[in-house]
C-alpha positions as a Markdown table, in Angstrom:
| # | Residue | x | y | z |
|---|---|---|---|---|
| 1 | Met | 0.1 | 0.1 | 0.0 |
| 2 | Gly | 1.4 | 3.3 | -1.1 |
| 3 | Lys | 0.9 | 6.7 | 0.0 |
| 4 | Phe | -0.2 | 9.8 | -2.1 |
| 5 | Ile | 0.6 | 13.2 | -0.1 |
| 6 | Tyr | -0.6 | 16.5 | -1.2 |
| 7 | Glu | 0.8 | 19.7 | 0.2 |
| 8 | Gly | 2.3 | 18.0 | 3.3 |
| 9 | Asn | -1.2 | 17.3 | 5.1 |
| 10 | Leu | -3.5 | 15.5 | 2.8 |
| 11 | Lys | -2.6 | 12.0 | 2.8 |
| 12 | Val | -4.4 | 9.2 | 0.9 |
| 13 | Asp | -3.9 | 5.5 | 0.3 |
| 14 | Phe | -3.5 | 3.9 | -3.1 |
| 15 | Asp | -2.0 | 0.3 | -3.6 |
| 16 | Asp | 1.5 | 0.6 | -5.0 |
| 17 | Arg | 0.6 | -0.2 | -8.6 |
| 18 | Thr | -2.2 | 2.4 | -8.7 |
| 19 | Leu | 0.4 | 4.8 | -7.3 |
| 20 | Ala | 2.7 | 4.3 | -10.1 |
| 21 | His | 0.0 | 5.0 | -12.9 |
| 22 | Leu | -1.0 | 8.3 | -11.0 |
| 23 | Gln | 2.7 | 9.1 | -10.7 |
| 24 | Met | 3.3 | 8.9 | -14.4 |
| 25 | Val | 0.0 | 10.6 | -15.6 |
| 26 | Ile | 0.3 | 13.5 | -13.1 |
| 27 | Gly | 3.8 | 14.1 | -13.8 |
| 28 | Thr | 3.6 | 14.1 | -17.4 |
| 29 | Lys | 0.8 | 16.7 | -17.4 |
| 30 | Leu | 2.7 | 18.6 | -15.0 |
| 31 | Arg | 6.1 | 18.7 | -17.0 |
| 32 | Arg | 4.0 | 19.9 | -19.7 |
| 33 | Gly | 2.9 | 22.9 | -17.4 |
| 34 | Glu | -0.7 | 21.7 | -17.4 |
| 35 | Ala | -2.9 | 22.2 | -14.3 |
| 36 | Phe | -6.0 | 19.8 | -13.4 |
| 37 | His | -8.0 | 18.4 | -10.7 |
| 38 | Phe | -7.3 | 15.2 | -9.4 |
| 39 | Thr | -10.1 | 13.6 | -7.6 |
| 40 | Trp | -10.6 | 10.1 | -5.8 |
| 41 | Lys | -13.4 | 8.5 | -3.7 |
| 42 | Asp | -12.3 | 8.9 | 0.0 |
| 43 | Asp | -11.9 | 5.7 | 2.2 |
| 44 | Thr | -15.1 | 4.2 | 3.7 |
| 45 | Ser | -13.9 | 5.3 | 7.5 |
| 46 | Leu | -13.8 | 8.9 | 6.2 |
| 47 | Gly | -17.4 | 8.5 | 4.9 |
| 48 | Asn | -19.0 | 8.1 | 1.5 |
| 49 | Gly | -17.5 | 11.1 | -0.1 |
| 50 | Arg | -15.0 | 12.1 | -2.5 |
| 51 | Thr | -11.9 | 14.6 | -2.3 |
| 52 | Ser | -10.7 | 16.7 | -5.3 |
| 53 | Val | -7.4 | 18.6 | -5.4 |
| 54 | Trp | -6.0 | 21.6 | -7.7 |
| 55 | Met | -2.6 | 20.0 | -9.4 |
| 56 | His | -0.4 | 22.6 | -10.6 |
| 57 | Ala | 3.4 | 22.7 | -11.0 |
| 58 | Gln | 3.7 | 24.5 | -7.9 |
| 59 | Ser | 1.9 | 21.7 | -6.0 |
| 60 | Ser | 3.9 | 19.7 | -3.2 |
| 61 | Leu | 3.7 | 16.0 | -4.1 |
| 62 | Val | 5.0 | 13.0 | -2.5 |
| 63 | Tyr | 4.6 | 9.2 | -3.7 |
| 64 | Lys | 5.5 | 6.9 | -1.0 |
| 65 | Tyr | 5.9 | 3.6 | -2.0 |
| 66 | Tyr | 5.9 | 0.9 | 0.7 |
| 67 | Gly | 7.2 | -2.1 | -1.7 |
| 68 | Ser | 10.8 | -2.5 | -2.7 |
| 69 | Arg | 10.0 | -3.4 | -6.3 |
| 70 | Arg | 8.9 | -1.0 | -9.1 |
| 71 | Pro | 5.4 | -1.9 | -10.6 |
| 72 | Thr | 5.2 | -2.6 | -14.3 |
| 73 | Leu | 3.1 | 0.0 | -15.9 |
| 74 | Asn | 0.0 | -1.0 | -18.2 |
| 75 | Ala | 0.2 | 1.5 | -21.1 |
| 76 | Arg | -3.4 | 1.1 | -21.8 |
| 77 | Trp | -4.4 | 2.2 | -18.0 |
| 78 | Val | -1.8 | 4.9 | -18.2 |
| 79 | Asp | -3.9 | 6.2 | -21.5 |
| 80 | Ala | -7.1 | 5.6 | -19.9 |
| 81 | Leu | -6.1 | 7.7 | -16.7 |
| 82 | Ala | -4.5 | 10.4 | -19.1 |
| 83 | Phe | -8.0 | 10.4 | -20.9 |
| 84 | Thr | -9.6 | 11.4 | -17.7 |
| 85 | Ala | -7.2 | 13.7 | -16.9 |
| 86 | Asn | -7.7 | 15.9 | -20.0 |
| 87 | Ser | -11.3 | 16.1 | -19.5 |
| 88 | Pro | -12.9 | 19.0 | -18.0 |
| 89 | Thr | -13.6 | 17.1 | -14.9 |
| 90 | Gly | -9.7 | 16.3 | -14.2 |
| 91 | Leu | -8.1 | 12.8 | -13.5 |
| 92 | Phe | -9.7 | 10.1 | -11.7 |
| 93 | Leu | -9.2 | 6.3 | -11.2 |
| 94 | Val | -10.5 | 4.3 | -13.9 |
| 95 | Pro | -10.5 | 0.2 | -13.6 |
| 96 | Glu | -7.4 | -1.4 | -15.0 |
| 97 | Pro | -8.2 | -2.3 | -18.6 |
| 98 | Asn | -7.2 | -6.2 | -19.5 |
| 99 | Gly | -4.1 | -6.4 | -21.7 |
| 100 | Asp | -0.7 | -7.0 | -21.5 |
| 101 | Glu | 1.0 | -4.1 | -23.1 |
| 102 | Thr | 3.2 | -3.1 | -20.4 |
| 103 | Thr | 6.3 | -0.7 | -19.8 |
| 104 | Gly | 8.9 | -0.4 | -17.1 |
| 105 | Ala | 8.2 | 2.1 | -14.3 |
| 106 | Glu | 9.7 | 5.1 | -14.3 |
| 107 | Ser | 10.6 | 7.6 | -11.2 |
């Protein structure tokens, strides 16, 4: 289980595989200078709500992985996540598509 930390105080858990895919999409958008919303469903312990943050080049982001191995990336999932990130509603998690199109993870 990994952790995404936004602005030092907002922390949310994602499994390492999901976090690696999010890091790829977020990093790509921010390298291009593109700001966007990132929304996720809150853990049931926090209620049934959701959280949305504004991602921009000056955002303080930390991706904390607890596993020692880098997850292999599914290129189709990166594309699907990037599609949401490029929409007016911003980045949100979609299920990982089936398929074997994988690439090595980048940091």
